[in-house]
Structures are given as structure tokens and as C-alpha cells.
C-alpha positions in Angstrom: -10.7 6.9 0.7 -9.8 3.0 0.6 -10.1 1.0 -3.3 -11.7 -2.2 -3.8 -10.6 -4.0 -6.8 -14.2 -6.2 -7.6 -13.3 -9.0 -9.6 -16.9 -10.6 -11.4 -17.3 -11.7 -14.6 -21.1 -10.9 -14.3 -22.2 -7.7 -15.2 -25.5 -8.3 -12.6 -23.1 -9.5 -10.0 -20.6 -6.9 -10.7 -22.8 -3.8 -10.5 -24.4 -4.9 -7.5 -21.5 -5.5 -6.0 -20.0 -2.0 -7.0 -23.1 -0.1 -6.3 -23.3 -1.3 -2.8 -19.5 -0.7 -2.2 -19.5 2.9 -3.3 -23.0 3.2 -1.6 -20.9 2.9 1.5 -17.8 5.6 0.6 -15.6 3.4 -0.9 -13.3 3.5 -4.2 -14.2 1.2 -6.9 -12.2 -0.5 -9.7 -13.7 -3.3 -11.8 -12.0 -6.6 -14.0 -14.1 -9.0 -15.8 -11.6 -12.0 -14.7 -8.6 -12.9 -13.2 -6.2 -11.8 -16.1 -7.5 -8.7 -16.1 -7.3 -8.4 -12.5 -3.7 -9.2 -12.4 -2.7 -6.4 -14.7 -4.8 -4.0 -12.7 -3.2 -4.9 -9.7 -0.1 -4.3 -11.1 -1.1 -0.8 -12.2 -2.8 -0.2 -9.1 -2.4 -1.9 -5.8 -5.9 -1.6 -3.6 -6.9 -1.8 -0.3 -9.2 -5.2 -0.6 -9.8 -7.5 -3.3 -13.4 -8.8 -3.8 -13.1 -11.6 -6.4 -15.6 -14.5 -7.8 -14.1 -17.5 -8.2 -15.9 -19.0 -11.3 -14.5 -16.8 -13.9 -13.1 -16.8 -17.9 -9.2 -17.2 -18.6 -8.1 -17.5 -14.5 -10.4 -18.5 -11.6 -10.5 -16.7 -8.6 -8.5 -19.8 -6.7 -5.1 -19.0 -8.6 -5.9 -15.0 -8.6 -5.9 -15.5 -4.7 -2.8 -17.5 -4.9 -0.7 -15.4 -7.0 -1.6 -12.3 -4.8 -0.6 -13.9 -1.6 2.2 -15.1 -2.8 3.9 -11.6 -4.3 5.5 -9.7 -1.5 3.9 -6.5 -3.2 0.2 -7.7 -2.3 0.7 -10.5 0.1 -1.3 -8.0 2.7 -3.9 -7.2 0.6 -7.2 -8.6 2.1 -9.1 -10.6 -0.3 -13.1 -11.7 -0.3 -13.9 -14.1 -2.4 -17.6 -14.0 -3.2 -18.8 -17.0 -5.0 -22.0 -19.0 -6.0 -19.8 -22.2 -4.8 -21.3 -22.1 -1.2 -20.3 -25.4 0.2 -18.1 -25.9 2.7 -15.2 -27.6 1.0 -15.4 -24.4 -1.3 -15.1 -22.1 1.4 -12.5 -24.1 2.9 -10.4 -24.4 -0.4 -11.2 -20.9 -0.6 -9.3 -19.9 2.7 -6.6 -22.7 1.8 -5.5 -19.9 -1.2 -5.1 -17.4 1.2 -8.6 -15.7 1.7 -8.9 -13.5 3.9 -13.2 -13.9 4.1 -15.5 -16.1 2.1 -19.1 -15.3 1.2 -21.2 -17.3 -0.8 -23.7 -16.0 -3.4 -26.5 -14.7 -2.9 -25.6 -12.7 0.3 -27.1 -10.1 2.3 -26.2 -6.5 1.0 -24.7 -5.9 5.0 -22.6 -8.9 4.8 -20.4 -8.2 2.4 -20.2 -4.1 3.0 -19.7 -5.6 7.1 -16.7 -8.1 5.9 -15.3 -5.5 3.7 -14.8 -2.5 6.3 -13.9 -4.9 8.5 -10.4 -6.1 7.0 -9.9 -2.5 5.6 -9.9 -1.5 9.3 -7.9 -4.7 10.4 
């Protein structure tokens, strides 16, 4: 069973994403911000990371850059999931190494489909 780390500081968003991914048969772990995410990833490397961008302590762009720069985690797919939905935000997210970018609010099928596709990849 694949493990997905959800990094999201909004409790409501986190719970919604958690429920969606668990419902599609995935094991889900959570982190509340970028620092917590990096600690969690060092302890247990997930199969995929769903990453918010705007968070306290360390934003999603920085987390993504660090994951992609580390040989142990550079191949872990990252799905950025953010309310920053402008074309530039999407472009910048991909420049940091994200494998996919989903703007909030999103369709549940879009998130689950993207995650499943990257896990198969």
C-alpha cells in the first residue's frame, strides 16, 4: 500500500484531503507545516507528498526544493495543492520540482486521479 504525506496547515483542508486519499485505498500521514514535513520525511520517506504552499515556518516551495535536492527523496513525486491558482504560481511550483500542481478549490477526482497516476508512474 502506498503512503502519501499530506502537508497542510488548514485543519479543514487537511481532513478533506486525508478522507479522500484514505477512501481511495492509500495510507496517509500528515504534517502541519514545512518543518514538520521534512522531519516526517526523514523518519519515513513517503511514496508521494501532497504539499500546500502557504504555510507557517517554511513554505511549500522551499520544502519541494529541499526534497528534490536530496538524493534520498529526489524521486518522491510532489503534488502542490494551493489556493495560489495563477499561471505564475503553477509555473513557479513546477520550477521548484513539483510533479503536479492542483489549484484549490479542486475536484476530488482531480486530486485522487493525479495522485494515483503519479504513484503508478
